[in-house]
C-alpha positions in Angstrom: -9.3 -14.9 13.9 -11.6 -12.2 12.7 -9.8 -9.4 14.5 -11.1 -5.9 14.6 -8.0 -4.9 12.7 -9.2 -7.0 9.7 -11.6 -5.2 7.3 -13.1 -7.5 4.7 -13.5 -6.6 1.1 -16.6 -4.6 0.1 -17.3 -3.0 3.5 -17.3 0.6 2.1 -20.3 2.5 0.7 -20.7 2.5 -3.2 -18.7 3.6 -5.0 -16.2 3.1 -2.2 -15.1 -0.6 -1.6 -12.7 0.5 1.1 -13.4 3.4 3.4 -10.8 3.9 6.1 -10.5 7.2 8.0 -8.4 7.9 11.0 -11.5 8.0 12.9 -12.8 4.6 11.8 -9.3 3.1 12.3 -9.1 4.3 15.8 -5.9 6.5 15.2 -5.0 9.9 14.0 -3.1 10.0 10.7 -3.5 7.4 7.9 -6.5 6.8 5.6 -7.3 4.7 2.5 -10.2 4.8 0.1 -10.7 2.4 -2.9 -13.2 3.5 -5.5 -14.7 1.4 -8.3 -16.0 3.5 -11.3 -18.1 2.3 -14.2 -17.4 3.6 -17.7 -17.8 7.3 -17.8 -18.3 7.7 -14.1 -16.6 10.1 -11.8 -16.1 10.8 -8.1 -15.4 14.4 -6.5 -13.9 14.7 -3.1 -12.3 17.3 -0.9 -9.0 16.5 0.9 -9.6 18.5 3.9 -6.8 18.0 6.3 -5.3 15.1 4.3 -3.0 14.9 1.3 -4.0 12.3 -1.2 -2.1 10.1 -3.7 -4.5 8.7 -6.4 -3.0 5.3 -7.7 -4.8 3.3 -10.5 -5.2 -0.3 -9.4 -7.0 -1.4 -12.5 -7.9 0.9 -15.4 -7.1 4.5 -16.4 -8.4 7.8 -15.2 -8.0 11.5 -15.4 -7.6 13.4 -12.1 -8.6 17.2 -12.1 -7.9 19.8 -9.3 -7.8 23.6 -9.5 -8.4 23.8 -13.2 -5.6 21.3 -14.0 -6.2 17.8 -15.2 -3.6 14.8 -15.3 -4.4 11.7 -17.3 -3.3 8.6 -15.7 -2.6 5.7 -18.1 -2.9 3.2 -15.3 -2.6 -0.5 -15.8 -4.6 -3.6 -16.4 -4.0 -5.0 -12.9 -1.6 -4.4 -9.9 0.5 -7.3 -11.4 1.3 -5.4 -14.5 4.1 -3.2 -13.0 3.8 0.1 -11.4 1.5 2.7 -12.3 1.5 6.5 -12.9 -0.1 8.5 -10.1 -1.3 12.0 -9.1 -0.9 13.8 -5.8 -3.4 16.2 -4.4 -2.5 18.6 -1.5 -4.6 19.3 1.6 -7.4 21.8 1.4 -8.2 20.9 -2.3 -11.1 19.5 -4.3 -10.3 16.9 -6.8 -12.3 14.7 -9.4 -11.3 11.2 -10.6 -13.0 10.3 -13.9 -12.6 7.0 -15.8 -13.8 6.7 -19.3 -13.6 3.0 -19.4 -14.0 2.3 -15.8 -11.7 1.0 -13.2 -10.6 0.7 -9.6 -8.5 3.3 -7.9 -6.7 3.8 -4.5 -6.9 7.2 -2.8 -4.0 7.0 -0.2 -4.3 9.7 2.5 -2.6 11.2 5.5 -3.0 14.1 7.7 -0.8 17.0 6.5 0.3 20.3 7.9 1.7 21.9 4.7 -0.3 22.2 1.5 1.9 21.0 -1.3 1.0 21.4 -5.1 -1.0 19.2 -7.4 1.5 16.9 -9.2 1.8 13.9 -11.6 4.4 11.2 -11.8 4.9 8.9 -14.7 5.2 5.1 -14.0 8.7 5.1 -15.6 9.8 7.3 -12.7 8.7 4.9 -10.0 11.7 3.1 -8.6 11.3 -0.8 -8.5 13.3 -2.6 -5.7 13.9 -6.3 -5.5 14.1 -7.1 -1.7 15.1 -10.2 0.1 16.2 -13.5 -1.6 15.1 -17.1 -2.0 11.5 -17.7 -0.8 11.7 -14.3 0.9 12.0 -12.4 -2.4 9.5 -9.7 -3.2 9.1 -6.7 -5.5 8.7 -3.2 -4.1 7.3 -0.2 -6.1 8.6 2.8 -4.1 6.2 5.4 -5.6 5.5 7.4 -2.4 8.3 6.7 -0.1 10.4 9.2 1.8 13.5 10.0 -0.3 11.6 9.3 -3.5 8.6 11.5 -3.5 8.1 14.9 -1.8 5.2 14.9 0.5 4.3 16.3 3.9 3.7 13.1 5.8 2.4 10.2 3.7 4.7 7.2 2.9 3.3 4.7 0.4 4.5 1.7 -1.5 3.3 -1.4 -3.4 4.8 -5.0 -2.6 4.4 -8.0 -5.0 5.0 -11.3 -3.5 5.3 -14.3 -5.8 3.2 -17.3 -5.0 4.8 -19.5 -2.2 7.0 -16.6 -0.8 7.0 -14.7 2.4 7.3 -10.9 2.7 7.2 -8.3 5.5 9.8 -10.9 6.9 11.4 -10.8 9.4 8.6 -9.2 11.2 9.4 -5.6 12.0 7.7 -2.7 13.9 7.6 1.2 13.8 5.5 2.2 16.7 7.6 4.7 18.6 9.7 7.7 17.9 13.4 6.9 18.6 16.8 7.2 17.0 16.1 3.8 15.3 12.4 3.8 14.8 9.6 6.0 13.6 6.0 5.9 14.8 3.8 5.1 11.8 0.2 3.9 11.5 0.0 1.4 8.6 -2.7 0.1 6.2 -2.3 -3.1 4.3 -4.6 -3.4 1.2 -4.4 -6.8 -0.5 -5.1 -8.1 -3.9 -4.4 -11.7 -4.8 -3.9 -12.9 -8.3 -5.9 -15.8 -9.8 -4.4 -19.2 -10.1 -3.5 -20.7 -13.5 -7.0 -22.1 -13.7 -8.7 -18.9 -12.8 -9.5 -19.9 -9.2 -9.5 -17.1 -6.6 -6.2 -16.9 -4.7 -5.6 -16.1 -0.9 -2.7 -15.4 1.6 -2.1 -14.8 5.3 -1.1 -11.8 7.3 0.3 -11.6 10.8 0.6 -8.9 13.4 1.7 -9.4 17.0 2.8 -7.2 19.9 5.1 -6.8 22.8 4.3 -7.5 26.4 3.8 -3.8 27.0 1.6 -3.4 24.0 -0.1 -6.6 23.0 -2.0 -7.2 19.7 -2.8 -10.5 18.0 -3.9 -10.7 14.3 -3.6 -13.7 12.1 -5.9 -13.4 9.0 -6.6 -15.2 5.7 -6.6 -12.4 3.2 -8.2 -12.2 -0.3 -8.6 -9.5 -2.8 -9.9 -6.3 -1.5 -9.3 -7.2 2.2 -7.4 -4.7 4.6 -5.4 -5.3 7.8 -4.7 -2.4 10.0 -1.4 -2.1 11.9 -1.8 0.4 14.7 1.4 -1.0 16.5 3.4 -4.0 17.0 5.5 -6.3 14.8 3.8 -7.1 11.5 4.8 -10.0 9.2 4.9 -12.3 7.6 2.6 -11.6 4.6 2.5 -15.1 3.0 1.4 -15.8 -0.5 -0.2 -19.2 -1.0 1.7 -21.3 -3.5 0.3 -20.7 -6.9 -1.1 -17.2 -6.3 0.8 -14.1 -6.3 0.1 -11.5 -3.6 0.0 -7.7 -3.9 -0.4 -5.2 -1.1 -0.5 -1.6 -0.9 0.9 0.1 2.1 -0.1 3.5 3.4 1.8 4.9 6.4 1.9 8.2 8.3 2.7 9.2 11.8 2.5 12.2 14.2 6.2 12.8 14.4 8.0 15.8 12.7 10.2 13.6 10.6 8.8 11.8 7.5 10.9 8.6 7.6 10.4 4.9 7.6 12.7 3.6 10.4 12.0 0.1 11.6 13.1 -2.4 14.2 13.2 -6.1 13.4 11.9 -8.7 15.9 15.2 -9.5 17.5 14.4 -13.2 17.5 14.3 -13.3 13.7 16.6 -10.4 12.6 19.4 -13.2 11.9 17.3 -14.3 8.8 18.6 -11.3 6.8 22.1 -12.6 7.0 20.9 -16.0 5.7 19.9 -14.4 2.3 23.5 -13.4 1.5 24.3 -16.4 -0.4 20.8 -16.9 -2.1 19.6 -15.5 -5.4 16.5 -13.4 -5.8 13.5 -15.5 -7.0 14.0 -15.8 -10.7 10.3 -14.9 -11.3 11.1 -11.3 -10.3 10.5 -8.8 -11.6 7.1 -10.0 -12.5 6.9 -7.3 -15.1 9.6 -4.9 -16.3 9.1 -1.2 -15.7 7.0 0.3 -18.5 7.5 3.5 -20.3 4.9 6.1 -21.4 
């Protein structure tokens, strides 16, 4: 459909392959930058009004800020289990350096409070197996509320085995209420290769309400992004034979840092249908690693 909320891979300016700011997205809070560094290369940035979580997607790096350096062991790919990561508070300068080269996500959100520069090892990232049957998926809750302290950012990773559906039933979080929190959301995708090395693909859907219409249905491939300013989002569908990864970055203008969602009422019954199904035996794709 080539929606304006679909951002194809490689639209950033080198070394950024993804360059999403609140201004470019047309909202106020969430951002995402993906940087590709060659061997020995580095990038230095200022956080400004944002807090930033640096997550290796492929490769290892060191992250330096305020005279302190954290070494991130990283991972070979996003399908090799969760990664260690570093958090950089607002009003800070930081440098990411990779001795061997790699690809790194800089997840951002507007922040009011300045919190300290920190490091979290991969072994401390909770892994959740969510859903069942062909709706099974694996969630790495590295930057979620209640797991990691931050001012506003909420971030996680989801692995969907080939042929499965995730972000399903479709749900929304676009207003502040007792049961819902207003959050702008970024989906960044990577798709695993097939058994013969062929490039993979998947699909992602966003749709609105009569009061706030939005229509997105996109084929997604590695490096693509879909923005969710409002509305129900899901499913994310991994084509058979190709595992899907997506990185979610969320933030909202409300005072409470919380992920409260409302299902599409036409499909929420599906959750009950999982009660007698087993989790997909392919999960977890990789056991949690230790340092």
